N, CA, C and O of each residue as an XYZ file, in Angstrom:
300
protein
N     -21.001     22.323      9.018
C     -19.864     21.458      9.299
C     -19.756     20.408      8.196
O     -20.750     19.777      7.836
N     -18.568     20.225      7.668
C     -18.329     19.239      6.613
C     -17.663     18.010      7.205
O     -16.748     18.117      8.023
N     -18.129     16.844      6.786
C     -17.558     15.601      7.291
C     -17.089     14.741      6.127
O     -17.715     14.735      5.067
N     -16.004     14.024      6.317
C     -15.521     13.122      5.281
C     -15.918     11.681      5.563
O     -15.528     10.775      4.826
N     -16.690     11.460      6.621
C     -17.138     10.112      6.963
C     -18.192      9.637      5.973
O     -18.980     10.431      5.459
N     -18.198      8.344      5.713
C     -19.192      7.751      4.824
C     -20.290      7.104      5.658
O     -20.008      6.425      6.646
N     -21.553      7.318      5.255
C     -22.655      6.645      5.937
C     -22.630      5.149      5.625
O     -22.865      4.315      6.500
N     -22.343      4.827      4.376
C     -22.263      3.428      3.938
C     -21.033      3.277      3.056
O     -20.768      4.122      2.201
N     -20.288      2.209      3.262
C     -19.117      1.916      2.436
C     -18.988      0.401      2.284
O     -19.432     -0.368      3.136
N     -18.378      0.003      1.191
C     -18.085     -1.413      0.976
C     -16.581     -1.564      0.794
O     -15.944     -0.745      0.131
N     -16.023     -2.602      1.378
C     -14.590     -2.852      1.350
C     -14.337     -4.178      0.639
O     -15.025     -5.168      0.888
N     -13.343     -4.188     -0.246
C     -12.940     -5.412     -0.933
C     -11.431     -5.533     -0.848
O     -10.708     -4.555     -1.042
N     -10.962     -6.727     -0.559
C      -9.524     -6.985     -0.489
C      -9.179     -8.136     -1.423
O      -9.858     -9.163     -1.439
N      -8.126     -7.954     -2.195
C      -7.622     -9.021     -3.061
C      -6.442     -9.660     -2.350
O      -5.533     -8.971     -1.887
N      -6.467    -10.986     -2.268
C      -5.434    -11.719     -1.556
C      -4.593    -12.528     -2.535
O      -5.086    -12.959     -3.578
N      -3.327    -12.731     -2.198
C      -2.412    -13.510     -3.035
C      -1.594    -14.448     -2.145
O      -1.396    -14.191     -0.957
N      -1.130    -15.528     -2.744
C      -0.184    -16.416     -2.076
C       1.223    -15.937     -2.414
O       1.526    -15.652     -3.573
N       2.082    -15.848     -1.398
C       3.438    -15.339     -1.597
C       4.449    -16.279     -0.934
O       4.084    -17.248     -0.268
N       5.719    -15.961     -1.137
C       6.772    -16.710     -0.460
C       6.738    -16.463      1.043
O       7.395    -17.183      1.795
N       5.990    -15.466      1.496
C       5.830    -15.172      2.918
C       4.477    -15.576      3.464
O       4.120    -15.195      4.579
N       3.713    -16.348      2.688
C       2.386    -16.782      3.117
C       1.284    -16.033      2.379
O       1.533    -15.388      1.361
N       0.064    -16.124      2.899
C      -1.106    -15.488      2.313
C      -1.079    -14.008      2.667
O      -1.046    -13.664      3.849
N      -1.092    -13.113      1.662
C      -0.965    -11.673      1.905
C      -2.040    -10.887      1.160
O      -2.595    -11.352      0.165
N      -2.317     -9.702      1.659
C      -3.234     -8.785      0.981
C      -2.461     -8.062     -0.121
O      -1.321     -7.645      0.083
N      -3.097     -7.913     -1.304
C      -2.428     -7.273     -2.437
C      -3.116     -5.990     -2.886
O      -2.478     -5.116     -3.473
N      -4.410     -5.873     -2.614
C      -5.141     -4.682     -3.050
C      -6.322     -4.437     -2.119
O      -6.981     -5.377     -1.674
N      -6.581     -3.162     -1.831
C      -7.722     -2.757     -1.010
C      -8.539     -1.744     -1.797
O      -7.998     -0.769     -2.317
N      -9.840     -1.977     -1.883
C     -10.740     -1.057     -2.578
C     -11.913     -0.729     -1.666
O     -12.423     -1.599     -0.960
N     -12.339      0.533     -1.685
C     -13.512      0.983     -0.927
C     -14.391      1.793     -1.862
O     -13.905      2.651     -2.599
N     -15.701      1.512     -1.828
C     -16.671      2.306     -2.593
C     -17.710      2.866     -1.640
O     -17.970      2.300     -0.579
N     -18.305      4.000     -2.038
C     -19.354      4.604     -1.223
C     -20.719      4.020     -1.593
O     -20.800      3.091     -2.397
N     -21.779      4.559     -1.015
C     -23.128      4.037     -1.214
C     -23.592      4.116     -2.670
O     -24.458      3.343     -3.079
N     -23.031      5.032     -3.451
C     -23.420      5.152     -4.860
C     -22.524      4.305     -5.771
O     -22.693      4.320     -6.990
N     -21.575      3.572     -5.189
C     -20.686      2.730     -5.980
C     -19.448      3.432     -6.507
O     -18.678      2.851     -7.272
N     -19.256      4.670     -6.105
C     -18.077      5.430     -6.526
C     -16.864      5.024     -5.691
O     -16.955      4.878     -4.472
N     -15.738      4.845     -6.361
C     -14.515      4.468     -5.674
C     -14.010      5.635     -4.824
O     -13.888      6.761     -5.307
N     -13.718      5.350     -3.549
C     -13.137      6.366     -2.673
C     -11.711      5.989     -2.262
O     -10.971      6.822     -1.738
N     -11.328      4.723     -2.504
C      -9.981      4.267     -2.198
C      -9.710      3.009     -3.005
O     -10.540      2.101     -3.033
N      -8.562      2.945     -3.660
C      -8.211      1.774     -4.460
C      -6.693      1.741     -4.590
O      -6.115      2.476     -5.391
N      -6.062      0.898     -3.810
C      -4.594      0.877     -3.769
C      -4.060     -0.543     -3.751
O      -4.654     -1.436     -3.147
N      -2.921     -0.742     -4.427
C      -2.179     -1.980     -4.330
C      -1.261     -1.887     -3.118
O      -0.783     -0.806     -2.772
N      -1.020     -3.019     -2.480
C      -0.183     -3.064     -1.290
C       1.185     -3.620     -1.679
O       1.277     -4.697     -2.268
N       2.232     -2.894     -1.354
C       3.593     -3.332     -1.668
C       3.979     -4.478     -0.749
O       3.749     -4.431      0.460
N       4.566     -5.504     -1.340
C       5.049     -6.624     -0.551
C       6.313     -6.212      0.204
O       7.038     -5.315     -0.227
N       6.567     -6.874      1.328
C       7.808     -6.645      2.073
C       8.995     -7.026      1.201
O       8.865     -7.843      0.290
N      10.137     -6.443      1.476
C      11.361     -6.799      0.747
C      11.593     -8.300      0.833
O      11.513     -8.890      1.911
N      11.880     -8.911     -0.307
C      12.157    -10.342     -0.353
C      10.937    -11.227     -0.486
O      11.074    -12.429     -0.710
N       9.736    -10.660     -0.353
C       8.501    -11.438     -0.496
C       8.035    -11.341     -1.936
O       7.901    -10.245     -2.481
N       7.790    -12.493     -2.554
C       7.378    -12.532     -3.955
C       6.056    -13.264     -4.101
O       5.803    -14.245     -3.402
N       5.221    -12.792     -4.999
C       3.925    -13.410     -5.272
C       4.152    -14.681     -6.077
O       4.892    -14.686     -7.061
N       3.504    -15.761     -5.643
C       3.618    -17.022     -6.380
C       2.298    -17.437     -7.016
O       2.298    -18.235     -7.954
N       1.157    -16.909     -6.524
C      -0.129    -17.313     -7.101
C      -1.197    -16.282     -6.757
O      -1.299    -15.825     -5.618
N      -1.993    -15.925     -7.766
C      -3.146    -15.039     -7.582
C      -4.382    -15.833     -7.938
O      -4.497    -16.324     -9.061
N      -5.318    -15.971     -6.998
C      -6.549    -16.714     -7.264
C      -7.718    -15.732     -7.272
O      -8.327    -15.462     -6.237
N      -8.019    -15.206     -8.453
C      -9.138    -14.279     -8.619
C      -9.921    -14.744     -9.849
O      -9.803    -14.143    -10.916
N     -10.712    -15.797     -9.711
C     -11.354    -16.403    -10.879
C     -12.386    -15.523    -11.566
O     -12.649    -15.711    -12.753
N     -12.975    -14.576    -10.863
C     -14.067    -13.804    -11.443
C     -13.655    -12.441    -11.971
O     -14.497    -11.703    -12.483
N     -12.396    -12.095    -11.860
C     -11.970    -10.764    -12.258
C     -10.612    -10.800    -12.947
O      -9.606    -10.452    -12.330
N     -10.559    -11.215    -14.220
C      -9.261    -11.279    -14.890
C      -8.560     -9.935    -15.011
O      -7.330     -9.895    -15.038
N      -9.304     -8.827    -15.086
C      -8.650     -7.520    -15.176
C      -7.910     -7.200    -13.885
O      -6.823     -6.622    -13.925
N      -8.472     -7.561    -12.757
C      -7.801     -7.371    -11.469
C      -6.573     -8.270    -11.401
O      -5.500     -7.833    -10.985
N      -6.733     -9.525    -11.809
C      -5.620    -10.475    -11.789
C      -4.450     -9.943    -12.619
O      -3.298    -10.008    -12.189
N      -4.749     -9.420    -13.806
C      -3.690     -8.882    -14.665
C      -3.034     -7.655    -14.046
O      -1.816     -7.497    -14.129
N      -3.821     -6.791    -13.430
C      -3.266     -5.593    -12.787
C      -2.335     -5.986    -11.648
O      -1.274     -5.385    -11.476
N      -2.727     -6.991    -10.872
C      -1.880     -7.437     -9.766
C      -0.602     -8.049    -10.300
O       0.474     -7.814     -9.751
N      -0.705     -8.828    -11.359
C       0.487     -9.440    -11.944
C       1.489     -8.379    -12.398
O       2.695     -8.544    -12.216
N       0.996     -7.306    -12.980
C       1.875     -6.241    -13.462
C       2.469     -5.458    -12.285
O       3.611     -5.007    -12.363
N       1.714     -5.294    -11.209
C       2.105     -4.421    -10.110
C       3.041     -5.051     -9.084
O       3.772     -4.339     -8.395
N       3.028     -6.359     -8.977
C       3.760     -7.009     -7.903
C       4.940     -7.808     -8.434
O       5.004     -8.128     -9.621
N       5.860     -8.123     -7.556
C       7.016     -8.943     -7.909
C       6.607    -10.404     -7.925
O       5.932    -10.883     -7.014
N       7.024    -11.110     -8.975
C       6.644    -12.512     -9.143
C       7.843    -13.431     -9.078
O       8.942    -13.072     -9.500
N       7.623    -14.609     -8.550
C       8.594    -15.691     -8.645
C       7.788    -16.946     -8.946
O       6.899    -17.313     -8.179
N       8.092    -17.601    -10.049
C       7.353    -18.789    -10.447
C       8.114    -20.036    -10.054
O       9.340    -20.091    -10.156
N       7.386    -21.025     -9.609
C       7.961    -22.313     -9.267
C       7.427    -23.352    -10.232
O       6.216    -23.452    -10.428
N       8.312    -24.125    -10.837
C       7.899    -25.150    -11.799
C       7.631    -26.451    -11.086
O       7.271    -27.441    -11.722
């Protein structure tokens, strides 16, 4: 019998501030060996725009989120 269940997994979520409040922007899951089994950006609802990404330790993630999501800047 083959199973797709993981004995051990780690979950990481990237959060952003938006015009609709604090929202999830990315979900990543790795297995026990550190291999990625799921890594997806979450589409914002229509009309919701990202205003701030606070990811101080991962500039590559921050840049990927900036490219992937709709932005509205406030001066």
